[in-house]
Structure formats: structure tokens, C-alpha cells
C-alpha positions as CSV (number, residue, x, y, z in Angstrom):
1,M,0.1,0.1,0.3
2,I,1.6,3.8,0.8
3,L,4.4,2.1,3.3
4,S,5.8,-0.2,-0.4
5,K,4.9,2.7,-2.6
6,V,7.5,4.7,-0.3
7,R,10.1,1.4,0.1
8,R,10.1,1.4,-3.9
9,E,10.6,5.0,-4.0
10,L,13.7,4.6,-1.6
11,S,15.4,1.9,-3.6
12,A,15.0,3.7,-6.9
13,A,16.0,6.9,-5.5
14,S,19.2,5.2,-3.8
15,D,22.6,5.9,-5.7
16,E,25.6,2.7,-4.6
17,G,28.3,5.7,-5.6
18,K,26.9,8.3,-3.1
19,R,26.8,5.8,0.0
20,Q,30.4,4.3,-1.2
21,A,31.6,8.1,-0.5
22,G,29.6,8.8,2.4
23,L,30.8,4.8,3.9
24,R,34.8,6.4,3.5
25,Y,33.8,9.8,4.9
26,F,32.8,8.7,8.3
27,R,35.4,6.6,10.7
28,E,32.4,5.0,12.5
29,E,29.8,2.2,11.1
30,V,27.2,4.1,10.1
31,N,23.9,3.4,7.4
32,L,23.9,4.8,4.9
33,Y,21.2,4.4,2.2
34,G,22.9,6.5,-1.0
35,I,19.8,8.8,-1.2
36,S,19.9,13.0,-1.5
37,A,19.2,15.3,1.1
38,S,16.2,16.8,-1.5
39,T,14.6,12.8,-1.9
40,R,15.0,12.8,2.1
41,T,12.9,16.0,2.9
42,A,10.0,15.7,0.0
43,L,9.7,11.9,1.5
44,R,9.9,13.6,5.3
45,Y,7.0,16.2,4.3
46,A,5.0,13.8,2.5
47,I,5.0,11.3,5.7
48,E,4.5,14.5,7.8
49,K,1.2,14.7,5.4
50,M,0.1,11.3,6.2
51,P,-3.4,10.4,8.6
52,Q,-1.4,9.7,12.0
53,D,-2.5,6.3,12.1
54,L,-1.0,5.5,9.0
55,R,2.5,7.5,10.0
56,M,2.7,5.7,12.7
57,K,3.2,2.2,11.0
58,A,5.7,3.8,8.9
59,M,7.6,5.2,11.9
60,E,7.4,0.9,13.2
61,R,9.6,-0.3,10.5
């Protein structure tokens, strides 16, 4: 449903080159997905517009 669509969009927006560059930047182990800041910001605003019950389900995963 909505969450699966968000996951598909994130997978499509991820860039392995950005992820590898970010991993070289940090000394400690971090989780990076290779997604640009503008994509993350757009996703954040989309999640904020979701109804509360769907937003809570999205945050659980």
C-alpha cells in the first residue's frame, strides 16, 4: 500500500556511489542508503501529511 510505494521510491532513488562515498567519509560504522537530501526532505514532508495511524505504522518499521 502506501508503505510499499515509499519503499519502492527509496530503492529507486538510492545511489550506490553516494553510499560508498559516505561510508569513506565517516570513521565509525553508519547506515547510509545513498539517498540525496532533497529526496529525504520530500519524503519527510510526504510522511508528515499522512494520517496519524499510517504515520505510526511507517515509523514502526
